[in-house]
N, CA, C and O atoms as a GROMACS GRO file, in nm:
protein
  624
    1MET      N    1  -1.938  -0.117  -1.186
    1MET     CA    2  -1.944  -0.262  -1.174
    1MET      C    3  -1.815  -0.323  -1.230
    1MET      O    4  -1.769  -0.286  -1.338
    2PHE      N    5  -1.759  -0.417  -1.155
    2PHE     CA    6  -1.635  -0.482  -1.198
    2PHE      C    7  -1.662  -0.593  -1.299
    2PHE      O    8  -1.763  -0.663  -1.289
    3LYS      N    9  -1.572  -0.608  -1.394
    3LYS     CA   10  -1.578  -0.715  -1.492
    3LYS      C   11  -1.496  -0.834  -1.441
    3LYS      O   12  -1.424  -0.823  -1.342
    4VAL      N   13  -1.509  -0.947  -1.510
    4VAL     CA   14  -1.432  -1.066  -1.474
    4VAL      C   15  -1.283  -1.035  -1.478
    4VAL      O   16  -1.208  -1.080  -1.392
    5ARG      N   17  -1.241  -0.958  -1.576
    5ARG     CA   18  -1.100  -0.919  -1.588
    5ARG      C   19  -1.054  -0.844  -1.464
    5ARG      O   20  -0.943  -0.866  -1.415
    6ASP      N   21  -1.140  -0.756  -1.411
    6ASP     CA   22  -1.106  -0.680  -1.291
    6ASP      C   23  -1.087  -0.772  -1.171
    6ASP      O   24  -0.997  -0.752  -1.090
    7VAL      N   25  -1.173  -0.871  -1.160
    7VAL     CA   26  -1.162  -0.967  -1.049
    7VAL      C   27  -1.031  -1.045  -1.061
    7VAL      O   28  -0.963  -1.069  -0.961
    8ALA      N   29  -0.998  -1.085  -1.183
    8ALA     CA   30  -0.872  -1.157  -1.205
    8ALA      C   31  -0.752  -1.070  -1.170
    8ALA      O   32  -0.662  -1.115  -1.098
    9TYR      N   33  -0.750  -0.946  -1.218
    9TYR     CA   34  -0.643  -0.854  -1.183
    9TYR      C   35  -0.638  -0.835  -1.031
    9TYR      O   36  -0.530  -0.833  -0.971
   10GLY      N   37  -0.754  -0.821  -0.972
   10GLY     CA   38  -0.761  -0.801  -0.828
   10GLY      C   39  -0.700  -0.916  -0.750
   10GLY      O   40  -0.630  -0.895  -0.652
   11GLY      N   41  -0.727  -1.038  -0.794
   11GLY     CA   42  -0.670  -1.155  -0.728
   11GLY      C   43  -0.519  -1.157  -0.736
   11GLY      O   44  -0.450  -1.190  -0.640
   12VAL      N   45  -0.468  -1.121  -0.853
   12VAL     CA   46  -0.322  -1.118  -0.872
   12VAL      C   47  -0.260  -1.009  -0.785
   12VAL      O   48  -0.159  -1.031  -0.719
   13ILE      N   49  -0.323  -0.891  -0.785
   13ILE     CA   50  -0.270  -0.780  -0.704
   13ILE      C   51  -0.272  -0.814  -0.556
   13ILE      O   52  -0.174  -0.790  -0.485
   14ALA      N   53  -0.383  -0.871  -0.507
   14ALA     CA   54  -0.392  -0.909  -0.365
   14ALA      C   55  -0.285  -1.011  -0.330
   14ALA      O   56  -0.220  -1.001  -0.226
   15ALA      N   57  -0.267  -1.110  -0.417
   15ALA     CA   58  -0.166  -1.213  -0.392
   15ALA      C   59  -0.025  -1.154  -0.394
   15ALA      O   60   0.058  -1.190  -0.310
   16LEU      N   61   0.001  -1.065  -0.488
   16LEU     CA   62   0.133  -1.001  -0.493
   16LEU      C   63   0.160  -0.919  -0.368
   16LEU      O   64   0.267  -0.929  -0.308
   17TYR      N   65   0.061  -0.837  -0.328
   17TYR     CA   66   0.080  -0.752  -0.210
   17TYR      C   67   0.110  -0.839  -0.087
   17TYR      O   68   0.207  -0.814  -0.015
   18ALA      N   69   0.026  -0.941  -0.064
   18ALA     CA   70   0.046  -1.027   0.053
   18ALA      C   71   0.179  -1.101   0.046
   18ALA      O   72   0.252  -1.106   0.144
   19SER      N   73   0.210  -1.157  -0.070
   19SER     CA   74   0.334  -1.234  -0.086
   19SER      C   75   0.459  -1.149  -0.066
   19SER      O   76   0.552  -1.191   0.003
   20ILE      N   77   0.461  -1.032  -0.126
   20ILE     CA   78   0.578  -0.944  -0.112
   20ILE      C   79   0.595  -0.899   0.032
   20ILE      O   80   0.706  -0.895   0.084
   21THR      N   81   0.483  -0.866   0.097
   21THR     CA   82   0.490  -0.823   0.237
   21THR      C   83   0.546  -0.934   0.325
   21THR      O   84   0.634  -0.910   0.408
   22ILE      N   85   0.495  -1.053   0.305
   22ILE     CA   86   0.539  -1.167   0.387
   22ILE      C   87   0.683  -1.206   0.353
   22ILE      O   88   0.761  -1.239   0.442
   23LEU      N   89   0.718  -1.204   0.225
   23LEU     CA   90   0.854  -1.236   0.183
   23LEU      C   91   0.956  -1.144   0.250
   23LEU      O   92   1.064  -1.188   0.292
   24PHE      N   93   0.922  -1.017   0.259
   24PHE     CA   94   1.010  -0.919   0.321
   24PHE      C   95   0.966  -0.887   0.464
   24PHE      O   96   0.984  -0.774   0.511
   25ALA      N   97   0.908  -0.984   0.533
   25ALA     CA   98   0.854  -0.963   0.668
   25ALA      C   99   0.949  -0.893   0.765
   25ALA      O  100   0.903  -0.809   0.842
   26PRO      N  101   1.079  -0.925   0.765
   26PRO     CA  102   1.166  -0.857   0.861
   26PRO      C  103   1.168  -0.704   0.847
   26PRO      O  104   1.195  -0.634   0.944
   27ILE      N  105   1.141  -0.654   0.728
   27ILE     CA  106   1.138  -0.508   0.710
   27ILE      C  107   0.998  -0.455   0.682
   27ILE      O  108   0.981  -0.336   0.658
   28SER      N  109   0.897  -0.543   0.684
   28SER     CA  110   0.760  -0.502   0.654
   28SER      C  111   0.679  -0.465   0.776
   28SER      O  112   0.576  -0.399   0.764
   29PHE      N  113   0.724  -0.504   0.894
   29PHE     CA  114   0.649  -0.481   1.017
   29PHE      C  115   0.741  -0.418   1.120
   29PHE      O  116   0.860  -0.449   1.123
   30GLY      N  117   0.687  -0.333   1.203
   30GLY     CA  118   0.767  -0.273   1.310
   30GLY      C  119   0.769  -0.122   1.300
   30GLY      O  120   0.713  -0.062   1.209
   31GLU      N  121   0.836  -0.062   1.398
   31GLU     CA  122   0.837   0.085   1.405
   31GLU      C  123   0.922   0.148   1.295
   31GLU      O  124   0.895   0.262   1.255
   32ILE      N  125   1.021   0.078   1.247
   32ILE     CA  126   1.098   0.123   1.131
   32ILE      C  127   1.075   0.017   1.024
   32ILE      O  128   1.115  -0.099   1.040
   33GLN      N  129   1.011   0.057   0.916
   33GLN     CA  130   0.977  -0.041   0.814
   33GLN      C  131   0.985   0.016   0.674
   33GLN      O  132   0.967   0.135   0.651
   34LEU      N  133   1.013  -0.074   0.583
   34LEU     CA  134   1.005  -0.043   0.441
   34LEU      C  135   0.923  -0.156   0.381
   34LEU      O  136   0.975  -0.261   0.344
   35ARG      N  137   0.793  -0.132   0.372
   35ARG     CA  138   0.703  -0.232   0.316
   35ARG      C  139   0.707  -0.219   0.165
   35ARG      O  140   0.636  -0.137   0.107
   36VAL      N  141   0.790  -0.300   0.104
   36VAL     CA  142   0.814  -0.295  -0.041
   36VAL      C  143   0.684  -0.307  -0.118
   36VAL      O  144   0.667  -0.243  -0.222
   37SER      N  145   0.592  -0.388  -0.069
   37SER     CA  146   0.463  -0.407  -0.136
   37SER      C  147   0.382  -0.279  -0.149
   37SER      O  148   0.291  -0.272  -0.231
   38GLU      N  149   0.413  -0.178  -0.070
   38GLU     CA  150   0.342  -0.050  -0.078
   38GLU      C  151   0.367   0.020  -0.212
   38GLU      O  152   0.295   0.114  -0.246
   39ALA      N  153   0.467  -0.024  -0.287
   39ALA     CA  154   0.487   0.029  -0.422
   39ALA      C  155   0.363   0.002  -0.508
   39ALA      O  156   0.334   0.077  -0.601
   40LEU      N  157   0.292  -0.106  -0.477
   40LEU     CA  158   0.172  -0.143  -0.553
   40LEU      C  159   0.054  -0.051  -0.524
   40LEU      O  160  -0.046  -0.055  -0.596
   41THR      N  161   0.064   0.032  -0.421
   41THR     CA  162  -0.048   0.121  -0.388
   41THR      C  163  -0.066   0.231  -0.492
   41THR      O  164  -0.159   0.312  -0.480
   42LEU      N  165   0.020   0.236  -0.592
   42LEU     CA  166   0.001   0.331  -0.702
   42LEU      C  167  -0.086   0.273  -0.813
   42LEU      O  168  -0.131   0.346  -0.901
   43LEU      N  169  -0.111   0.143  -0.809
   43LEU     CA  170  -0.194   0.080  -0.912
   43LEU      C  171  -0.336   0.136  -0.920
   43LEU      O  172  -0.392   0.140  -1.029
   44PRO      N  173  -0.398   0.180  -0.810
   44PRO     CA  174  -0.533   0.238  -0.822
   44PRO      C  175  -0.539   0.360  -0.914
   44PRO      O  176  -0.646   0.393  -0.966
   45PHE      N  177  -0.426   0.428  -0.933
   45PHE     CA  178  -0.424   0.540  -1.027
   45PHE      C  179  -0.461   0.491  -1.167
   45PHE      O  180  -0.522   0.564  -1.244
   46TYR      N  181  -0.424   0.369  -1.199
   46TYR     CA  182  -0.448   0.312  -1.331
   46TYR      C  183  -0.577   0.229  -1.338
   46TYR      O  184  -0.646   0.230  -1.440
   47MET      N  185  -0.608   0.159  -1.231
   47MET     CA  186  -0.723   0.069  -1.234
   47MET      C  187  -0.795   0.068  -1.099
   47MET      O  188  -0.737   0.031  -0.997
   48PRO      N  189  -0.922   0.109  -1.099
   48PRO     CA  190  -0.999   0.111  -0.973
   48PRO      C  191  -1.009  -0.026  -0.906
   48PRO      O  192  -1.023  -0.033  -0.784
   49ALA      N  193  -1.002  -0.135  -0.983
   49ALA     CA  194  -1.011  -0.269  -0.925
   49ALA      C  195  -0.897  -0.296  -0.827
   49ALA      O  196  -0.906  -0.388  -0.746
   50ALA      N  197  -0.791  -0.219  -0.834
   50ALA     CA  198  -0.678  -0.238  -0.744
   50ALA      C  199  -0.710  -0.192  -0.602
   50ALA      O  200  -0.645  -0.236  -0.507
   51VAL      N  201  -0.810  -0.106  -0.584
   51VAL     CA  202  -0.842  -0.056  -0.450
   51VAL      C  203  -0.883  -0.170  -0.357
   51VAL      O  204  -0.818  -0.189  -0.254
   52PRO      N  205  -0.988  -0.247  -0.388
   52PRO     CA  206  -1.023  -0.356  -0.298
   52PRO      C  207  -0.917  -0.467  -0.297
   52PRO      O  208  -0.901  -0.536  -0.196
   53ALA      N  209  -0.846  -0.484  -0.406
   53ALA     CA  210  -0.742  -0.587  -0.412
   53ALA      C  211  -0.630  -0.559  -0.312
   53ALA      O  212  -0.585  -0.650  -0.243
   54LEU      N  213  -0.587  -0.435  -0.305
   54LEU     CA  214  -0.482  -0.398  -0.209
   54LEU      C  215  -0.531  -0.417  -0.066
   54LEU      O  216  -0.455  -0.459   0.022
   55PHE      N  217  -0.657  -0.386  -0.043
   55PHE     CA  218  -0.718  -0.403   0.089
   55PHE      C  219  -0.714  -0.551   0.131
   55PHE      O  220  -0.673  -0.583   0.242
   56VAL      N  221  -0.755  -0.639   0.040
   56VAL     CA  222  -0.755  -0.782   0.068
   56VAL      C  223  -0.612  -0.833   0.090
   56VAL      O  224  -0.586  -0.909   0.184
   57GLY      N  225  -0.520  -0.791   0.004
   57GLY     CA  226  -0.381  -0.832   0.020
   57GLY      C  227  -0.323  -0.787   0.153
   57GLY      O  228  -0.247  -0.860   0.217
   58CYS      N  229  -0.358  -0.667   0.194
   58CYS     CA  230  -0.308  -0.613   0.320
   58CYS      C  231  -0.370  -0.687   0.439
   58CYS      O  232  -0.302  -0.712   0.539
   59ILE      N  233  -0.497  -0.723   0.430
   59ILE     CA  234  -0.560  -0.801   0.537
   59ILE      C  235  -0.485  -0.933   0.555
   59ILE      O  236  -0.452  -0.972   0.667
   60ILE      N  237  -0.459  -1.001   0.444
   60ILE     CA  238  -0.388  -1.130   0.451
   60ILE      C  239  -0.250  -1.112   0.513
   60ILE      O  240  -0.211  -1.186   0.603
   61ALA      N  241  -0.175  -1.013   0.463
   61ALA     CA  242  -0.040  -0.990   0.514
   61ALA      C  243  -0.040  -0.954   0.663
   61ALA      O  244   0.040  -1.006   0.740
   62ASN      N  245  -0.130  -0.865   0.702
   62ASN     CA  246  -0.134  -0.822   0.842
   62ASN      C  247  -0.186  -0.932   0.934
   62ASN      O  248  -0.148  -0.939   1.051
   63PHE      N  249  -0.273  -1.016   0.883
   63PHE     CA  250  -0.322  -1.129   0.962
   63PHE      C  251  -0.209  -1.227   0.991
   63PHE      O  252  -0.200  -1.281   1.101
   64ILE      N  253  -0.123  -1.248   0.893
   64ILE     CA  254  -0.014  -1.345   0.908
   64ILE      C  255   0.103  -1.288   0.987
   64ILE      O  256   0.158  -1.356   1.074
   65GLY      N  257   0.143  -1.164   0.958
   65GLY     CA  258   0.265  -1.115   1.020
   65GLY      C  259   0.256  -0.984   1.094
   65GLY      O  260   0.358  -0.929   1.135
   66GLY      N  261   0.138  -0.933   1.111
   66GLY     CA  262   0.124  -0.800   1.169
   66GLY      C  263   0.121  -0.798   1.320
   66GLY      O  264   0.175  -0.885   1.387
   67HIS      N  265   0.055  -0.696   1.371
   67HIS     CA  266   0.046  -0.672   1.515
   67HIS      C  267  -0.095  -0.702   1.564
   67HIS      O  268  -0.155  -0.623   1.636
   68GLY      N  269  -0.147  -0.817   1.524
   68GLY     CA  270  -0.276  -0.861   1.573
   68GLY      C  271  -0.394  -0.796   1.504
   68GLY      O  272  -0.381  -0.737   1.396
   69LEU      N  273  -0.508  -0.807   1.568
   69LEU     CA  274  -0.633  -0.758   1.511
   69LEU      C  275  -0.630  -0.608   1.484
   69LEU      O  276  -0.691  -0.560   1.389
   70TRP      N  277  -0.560  -0.534   1.569
   70TRP     CA  278  -0.550  -0.389   1.548
   70TRP      C  279  -0.490  -0.358   1.411
   70TRP      O  280  -0.538  -0.270   1.339
   71ASP      N  281  -0.385  -0.430   1.376
   71ASP     CA  282  -0.318  -0.409   1.248
   71ASP      C  283  -0.405  -0.455   1.132
   71ASP      O  284  -0.408  -0.391   1.027
   72VAL      N  285  -0.475  -0.566   1.150
   72VAL     CA  286  -0.564  -0.615   1.044
   72VAL      C  287  -0.671  -0.510   1.015
   72VAL      O  288  -0.699  -0.480   0.899
   73VAL      N  289  -0.731  -0.454   1.119
   73VAL     CA  290  -0.840  -0.357   1.101
   73VAL      C  291  -0.787  -0.220   1.058
   73VAL      O  292  -0.826  -0.169   0.952
   74PHE      N  293  -0.700  -0.162   1.136
   74PHE     CA  294  -0.657  -0.024   1.109
   74PHE      C  295  -0.551  -0.016   1.000
   74PHE      O  296  -0.554   0.076   0.917
   75GLY      N  297  -0.457  -0.109   0.998
   75GLY     CA  298  -0.355  -0.108   0.893
   75GLY      C  299  -0.416  -0.133   0.756
   75GLY      O  300  -0.384  -0.063   0.660
   76SER      N  301  -0.505  -0.232   0.748
   76SER     CA  302  -0.570  -0.261   0.621
   76SER      C  303  -0.667  -0.149   0.582
   76SER      O  304  -0.681  -0.117   0.464
   77GLY      N  305  -0.732  -0.092   0.681
   77GLY     CA  306  -0.820   0.023   0.655
   77GLY      C  307  -0.743   0.142   0.601
   77GLY      O  308  -0.792   0.214   0.513
   78ALA      N  309  -0.624   0.163   0.653
   78ALA     CA  310  -0.539   0.272   0.603
   78ALA      C  311  -0.502   0.247   0.457
   78ALA      O  312  -0.503   0.340   0.377
   79THR      N  313  -0.469   0.123   0.423
   79THR     CA  314  -0.436   0.090   0.285
   79THR      C  315  -0.557   0.112   0.194
   79THR      O  316  -0.543   0.165   0.084
   80LEU      N  317  -0.674   0.072   0.239
   80LEU     CA  318  -0.797   0.092   0.161
   80LEU      C  319  -0.822   0.240   0.135
   80LEU      O  320  -0.848   0.280   0.022
   81PHE      N  321  -0.814   0.321   0.240
   81PHE     CA  322  -0.839   0.464   0.226
   81PHE      C  323  -0.735   0.532   0.137
   81PHE      O  324  -0.769   0.613   0.052
   82ALA      N  325  -0.609   0.497   0.157
   82ALA     CA  326  -0.501   0.556   0.075
   82ALA      C  327  -0.515   0.514  -0.071
   82ALA      O  328  -0.493   0.596  -0.161
   83ALA      N  329  -0.551   0.389  -0.095
   83ALA     CA  330  -0.569   0.341  -0.233
   83ALA      C  331  -0.686   0.414  -0.300
   83ALA      O  332  -0.677   0.452  -0.417
   84TRP      N  333  -0.792   0.433  -0.226
   84TRP     CA  334  -0.908   0.506  -0.280
   84TRP      C  335  -0.868   0.650  -0.316
   84TRP      O  336  -0.905   0.700  -0.422
   85LEU      N  337  -0.794   0.714  -0.227
   85LEU     CA  338  -0.748   0.851  -0.256
   85LEU      C  339  -0.656   0.853  -0.378
   85LEU      O  340  -0.667   0.940  -0.463
   86SER      N  341  -0.565   0.757  -0.385
   86SER     CA  342  -0.472   0.750  -0.499
   86SER      C  343  -0.546   0.733  -0.631
   86SER      O  344  -0.503   0.785  -0.734
   87SER      N  345  -0.657   0.661  -0.628
   87SER     CA  346  -0.733   0.638  -0.751
   87SER      C  347  -0.796   0.767  -0.804
   87SER      O  348  -0.838   0.772  -0.920
   88ARG      N  349  -0.803   0.868  -0.721
   88ARG     CA  350  -0.866   0.995  -0.760
   88ARG      C  351  -0.768   1.106  -0.791
   88ARG      O  352  -0.808   1.220  -0.818
   89MET      N  353  -0.640   1.075  -0.787
   89MET     CA  354  -0.538   1.176  -0.813
   89MET      C  355  -0.522   1.201  -0.963
   89MET      O  356  -0.544   1.110  -1.044
   90PRO      N  357  -0.483   1.325  -1.000
   90PRO     CA  358  -0.472   1.358  -1.143
   90PRO      C  359  -0.344   1.309  -1.211
   90PRO      O  360  -0.339   1.303  -1.334
   91ASN      N  361  -0.241   1.274  -1.133
   91ASN     CA  362  -0.119   1.223  -1.195
   91ASN      C  363  -0.050   1.126  -1.100
   91ASN      O  364  -0.082   1.118  -0.982
   92LEU      N  365   0.045   1.052  -1.154
   92LEU     CA  366   0.112   0.946  -1.080
   92LEU      C  367   0.186   0.999  -0.957
   92LEU      O  368   0.181   0.937  -0.851
   93TRP      N  369   0.253   1.112  -0.971
   93TRP     CA  370   0.330   1.167  -0.858
   93TRP      C  371   0.238   1.204  -0.742
   93TRP      O  372   0.272   1.179  -0.626
   94LEU      N  373   0.124   1.262  -0.774
   94LEU     CA  374   0.029   1.295  -0.667
   94LEU      C  375  -0.037   1.169  -0.611
   94LEU      O  376  -0.074   1.166  -0.494
   95ALA      N  377  -0.051   1.066  -0.693
   95ALA     CA  378  -0.109   0.939  -0.647
   95ALA      C  379  -0.020   0.872  -0.543
   95ALA      O  380  -0.067   0.789  -0.465
   96ALA      N  381   0.108   0.906  -0.541
   96ALA     CA  382   0.201   0.847  -0.443
   96ALA      C  383   0.191   0.913  -0.306
   96ALA      O  384   0.241   0.859  -0.208
   97ILE      N  385   0.126   1.028  -0.298
   97ILE     CA  386   0.121   1.100  -0.170
   97ILE      C  387   0.024   1.038  -0.069
   97ILE      O  388   0.063   1.025   0.047
   98PRO      N  389  -0.100   1.000  -0.105
   98PRO     CA  390  -0.190   0.946  -0.003
   98PRO      C  391  -0.136   0.826   0.075
   98PRO      O  392  -0.154   0.823   0.197
   99PRO      N  393  -0.072   0.727   0.012
   99PRO     CA  394  -0.020   0.617   0.094
   99PRO      C  395   0.084   0.662   0.197
   99PRO      O  396   0.094   0.605   0.306
  100VAL      N  397   0.160   0.762   0.161
  100VAL     CA  398   0.262   0.813   0.254
  100VAL      C  399   0.194   0.882   0.372
  100VAL      O  400   0.223   0.850   0.488
  101ILE      N  401   0.106   0.976   0.344
  101ILE     CA  402   0.043   1.056   0.450
  101ILE      C  403  -0.050   0.972   0.538
  101ILE      O  404  -0.042   0.977   0.661
  102VAL      N  405  -0.137   0.894   0.475
  102VAL     CA  406  -0.234   0.814   0.552
  102VAL      C  407  -0.161   0.714   0.642
  102VAL      O  408  -0.191   0.704   0.761
  103ASN      N  409  -0.066   0.641   0.586
  103ASN     CA  410   0.004   0.541   0.667
  103ASN      C  411   0.092   0.605   0.772
  103ASN      O  412   0.107   0.551   0.882
  104MET      N  413   0.150   0.718   0.740
  104MET     CA  414   0.233   0.787   0.838
  104MET      C  415   0.153   0.812   0.966
  104MET      O  416   0.202   0.787   1.077
  105PHE      N  417   0.031   0.860   0.950
  105PHE     CA  418  -0.049   0.893   1.069
  105PHE      C  419  -0.119   0.771   1.128
  105PHE      O  420  -0.116   0.751   1.249
  106VAL      N  421  -0.182   0.688   1.045
  106VAL     CA  422  -0.258   0.573   1.097
  106VAL      C  423  -0.163   0.468   1.154
  106VAL      O  424  -0.182   0.423   1.268
  107ILE      N  425  -0.063   0.428   1.079
  107ILE     CA  426   0.029   0.326   1.128
  107ILE      C  427   0.117   0.382   1.240
  107ILE      O  428   0.152   0.311   1.334
  108GLY      N  429   0.152   0.509   1.228
  108GLY     CA  430   0.225   0.574   1.338
  108GLY      C  431   0.146   0.567   1.468
  108GLY      O  432   0.202   0.536   1.573
  109ALA      N  433   0.016   0.597   1.461
  109ALA     CA  434  -0.069   0.591   1.580
  109ALA      C  435  -0.089   0.448   1.628
  109ALA      O  436  -0.088   0.421   1.748
  110LEU      N  437  -0.106   0.357   1.534
  110LEU     CA  438  -0.124   0.216   1.569
  110LEU      C  439  -0.001   0.162   1.643
  110LEU      O  440  -0.014   0.100   1.748
  111LEU      N  441   0.116   0.187   1.588
  111LEU     CA  442   0.239   0.138   1.652
  111LEU      C  443   0.265   0.210   1.785
  111LEU      O  444   0.318   0.150   1.879
  112HIS      N  445   0.227   0.336   1.793
  112HIS     CA  446   0.237   0.409   1.920
  112HIS      C  447   0.153   0.338   2.026
  112HIS      O  448   0.195   0.320   2.140
  113PHE      N  449   0.033   0.300   1.986
  113PHE     CA  450  -0.060   0.234   2.078
  113PHE      C  451  -0.014   0.092   2.113
  113PHE      O  452  -0.010   0.056   2.230
  114VAL      N  453   0.020   0.013   2.013
  114VAL     CA  454   0.053  -0.129   2.032
  114VAL      C  455   0.191  -0.148   2.095
  114VAL      O  456   0.207  -0.228   2.187
  115LEU      N  457   0.291  -0.074   2.045
  115LEU     CA  458   0.429  -0.093   2.092
  115LEU      C  459   0.472   0.009   2.197
  115LEU      O  460   0.583   0.000   2.250
  116GLU      N  461   0.386   0.105   2.226
  116GLU     CA  462   0.415   0.210   2.324
  116GLU      C  463   0.542   0.287   2.291
  116GLU      O  464   0.629   0.308   2.376
  117ILE      N  465   0.550   0.327   2.165
  117ILE     CA  466   0.663   0.406   2.115
  117ILE      C  467   0.611   0.548   2.092
  117ILE      O  468   0.496   0.563   2.052
  118PRO      N  469   0.692   0.651   2.114
  118PRO     CA  470   0.645   0.788   2.091
  118PRO      C  471   0.590   0.805   1.949
  118PRO      O  472   0.653   0.767   1.851
  119PHE      N  473   0.470   0.865   1.941
  119PHE     CA  474   0.401   0.879   1.813
  119PHE      C  475   0.483   0.952   1.708
  119PHE      O  476   0.494   0.906   1.595
  120LEU      N  477   0.540   1.065   1.743
  120LEU     CA  478   0.612   1.147   1.645
  120LEU      C  479   0.728   1.070   1.582
  120LEU      O  480   0.746   1.075   1.460
  121ILE      N  481   0.804   1.001   1.662
  121ILE     CA  482   0.917   0.923   1.610
  121ILE      C  483   0.867   0.813   1.517
  121ILE      O  484   0.921   0.794   1.408
  122THR      N  485   0.764   0.742   1.560
  122THR     CA  486   0.708   0.634   1.480
  122THR      C  487   0.651   0.687   1.349
  122THR      O  488   0.675   0.630   1.243
  123ALA      N  489   0.575   0.795   1.357
  123ALA     CA  490   0.513   0.852   1.236
  123ALA      C  491   0.620   0.896   1.135
  123ALA      O  492   0.604   0.875   1.015
  124VAL      N  493   0.725   0.957   1.183
  124VAL     CA  494   0.832   1.002   1.093
  124VAL      C  495   0.898   0.882   1.025
  124VAL      O  496   0.920   0.885   0.904
  125TRP      N  497   0.930   0.777   1.100
  125TRP     CA  498   0.993   0.659   1.042
  125TRP      C  499   0.901   0.589   0.942
  125TRP      O  500   0.946   0.544   0.836
  126ILE      N  501   0.773   0.579   0.976
  126ILE     CA  502   0.677   0.518   0.883
  126ILE      C  503   0.667   0.605   0.758
  126ILE      O  504   0.662   0.552   0.647
  127GLY      N  505   0.665   0.735   0.775
  127GLY     CA  506   0.659   0.826   0.660
  127GLY      C  507   0.780   0.810   0.568
  127GLY      O  508   0.765   0.809   0.445
  128PHE      N  509   0.898   0.796   0.626
  128PHE     CA  510   1.019   0.774   0.544
  128PHE      C  511   1.010   0.643   0.466
  128PHE      O  512   1.041   0.639   0.347
  129GLY      N  513   0.969   0.538   0.534
  129GLY     CA  514   0.956   0.408   0.469
  129GLY      C  515   0.853   0.409   0.357
  129GLY      O  516   0.874   0.352   0.250
  130GLN      N  517   0.741   0.474   0.383
  130GLN     CA  518   0.635   0.484   0.282
  130GLN      C  519   0.682   0.567   0.162
  130GLN      O  520   0.655   0.532   0.047
  131ALA      N  521   0.751   0.676   0.190
  131ALA     CA  522   0.801   0.759   0.081
  131ALA      C  523   0.898   0.680  -0.006
  131ALA      O  524   0.895   0.691  -0.128
  132ALA      N  525   0.984   0.601   0.057
  132ALA     CA  526   1.078   0.519  -0.020
  132ALA      C  527   1.003   0.417  -0.104
  132ALA      O  528   1.034   0.398  -0.221
  133ALA      N  529   0.904   0.350  -0.045
  133ALA     CA  530   0.828   0.248  -0.118
  133ALA      C  531   0.750   0.310  -0.234
  133ALA      O  532   0.747   0.253  -0.343
  134CYS      N  533   0.688   0.423  -0.211
  134CYS     CA  534   0.602   0.483  -0.314
  134CYS      C  535   0.680   0.562  -0.418
  134CYS      O  536   0.655   0.547  -0.538
  135PHE      N  537   0.773   0.644  -0.375
  135PHE     CA  538   0.844   0.730  -0.470
  135PHE      C  539   0.968   0.666  -0.529
  135PHE      O  540   0.996   0.682  -0.648
  136ALA      N  541   1.044   0.593  -0.448
  136ALA     CA  542   1.169   0.534  -0.499
  136ALA      C  543   1.146   0.399  -0.569
  136ALA      O  544   1.221   0.364  -0.659
  137ILE      N  545   1.043   0.326  -0.528
  137ILE     CA  546   1.015   0.197  -0.591
  137ILE      C  547   0.889   0.205  -0.678
  137ILE      O  548   0.890   0.164  -0.794
  138GLY      N  549   0.781   0.257  -0.622
  138GLY     CA  550   0.652   0.258  -0.690
  138GLY      C  551   0.647   0.339  -0.818
  138GLY      O  552   0.605   0.288  -0.922
  139VAL      N  553   0.689   0.465  -0.812
  139VAL     CA  554   0.684   0.549  -0.933
  139VAL      C  555   0.772   0.491  -1.044
  139VAL      O  556   0.724   0.479  -1.157
  140PRO      N  557   0.898   0.454  -1.018
  140PRO     CA  558   0.976   0.392  -1.126
  140PRO      C  559   0.913   0.263  -1.180
  140PRO      O  560   0.917   0.237  -1.300
  141LEU      N  561   0.857   0.182  -1.091
  141LEU     CA  562   0.792   0.059  -1.135
  141LEU      C  563   0.674   0.089  -1.227
  141LEU      O  564   0.659   0.026  -1.331
  142MET      N  565   0.591   0.185  -1.190
  142MET     CA  566   0.476   0.222  -1.273
  142MET      C  567   0.521   0.280  -1.406
  142MET      O  568   0.461   0.253  -1.510
  143LYS      N  569   0.626   0.360  -1.405
  143LYS     CA  570   0.680   0.416  -1.530
  143LYS      C  571   0.732   0.305  -1.621
  143LYS      O  572   0.714   0.309  -1.743
  144LEU      N  573   0.797   0.206  -1.561
  144LEU     CA  574   0.846   0.093  -1.638
  144LEU      C  575   0.730   0.015  -1.701
  144LEU      O  576   0.736  -0.023  -1.817
  145LEU      N  577   0.625  -0.007  -1.623
  145LEU     CA  578   0.508  -0.077  -1.675
  145LEU      C  579   0.437   0.005  -1.783
  145LEU      O  580   0.384  -0.051  -1.879
  146GLU      N  581   0.437   0.136  -1.768
  146GLU     CA  582   0.382   0.224  -1.873
  146GLU      C  583   0.466   0.212  -2.001
  146GLU      O  584   0.411   0.203  -2.112
  147LYS      N  585   0.597   0.212  -1.985
  147LYS     CA  586   0.687   0.206  -2.100
  147LYS      C  587   0.661   0.083  -2.186
  147LYS      O  588   0.666   0.090  -2.309
  148TYR      N  589   0.633  -0.027  -2.122
  148TYR     CA  590   0.607  -0.151  -2.195
  148TYR      C  591   0.458  -0.174  -2.221
  148TYR      O  592   0.415  -0.286  -2.248
  149SER      N  593   0.381  -0.066  -2.211
  149SER     CA  594   0.237  -0.066  -2.241
  149SER      C  595   0.157  -0.165  -2.158
  149SER      O  596   0.051  -0.211  -2.201
  150ILE      N  597   0.206  -0.198  -2.042
  150ILE     CA  598   0.132  -0.285  -1.953
  150ILE      C  599   0.026  -0.204  -1.878
  150ILE      O  600  -0.083  -0.254  -1.851
  151LEU      N  601   0.059  -0.079  -1.846
  151LEU     CA  602  -0.035   0.010  -1.777
  151LEU      C  603  -0.056   0.136  -1.860
  151LEU      O  604   0.038   0.194  -1.912
  152LYS      N  605  -0.180   0.176  -1.869
  152LYS     CA  606  -0.217   0.305  -1.929
  152LYS      C  607  -0.338   0.354  -1.850
  152LYS      O  608  -0.432   0.279  -1.826
  153LYS      N  609  -0.335   0.480  -1.812
  153LYS     CA  610  -0.447   0.538  -1.738
  153LYS      C  611  -0.575   0.519  -1.818
  153LYS      O  612  -0.583   0.561  -1.933
  154GLY      N  613  -0.675   0.457  -1.757
  154GLY     CA  614  -0.805   0.441  -1.821
  154GLY      C  615  -0.816   0.322  -1.914
  154GLY      O  616  -0.925   0.290  -1.960
  155ARG      N  617  -0.704   0.256  -1.943
  155ARG     CA  618  -0.709   0.144  -2.035
  155ARG      C  619  -0.716   0.009  -1.965
  155ARG      O  620  -0.776  -0.084  -2.018
  156VAL      N  621  -0.657  -0.002  -1.852
  156VAL     CA  622  -0.650  -0.131  -1.783
  156VAL      C  623  -0.780  -0.156  -1.712
  156VAL      O  624  -0.796  -0.260  -1.647
   0.00000   0.00000   0.00000
């Protein structure tokens, strides 16, 4: 059961995810993308309340700037599933893998369907963008937040 604090954190996380995605819209949507907000998909490793928060943030972002209802349903669903998997990983580095793999295949397939681009090419580009967001931005960001005692596994 979530506490009031979890709901508050969730609102902030959802707003951050949606805002960052929309702010960087030119590189957040399309067959080649670097969705900077995906760095936040590592937060479920620290706090389970981040799982539904990321889902809500992704729904808002995809509704505003995505590829229609398909992206709202499947793109946001991919974020929900990846966040749930990340919340169950034993360490931060492994928590970064589900968003890369899940989005690579789901968003790769979605863009293949919507934009009629070859699946393999799309999946590889999405995988590269996700890896950059999660490993190059997300892991350092989480380590920085750990350093300043903002995040601790099991404490937040």
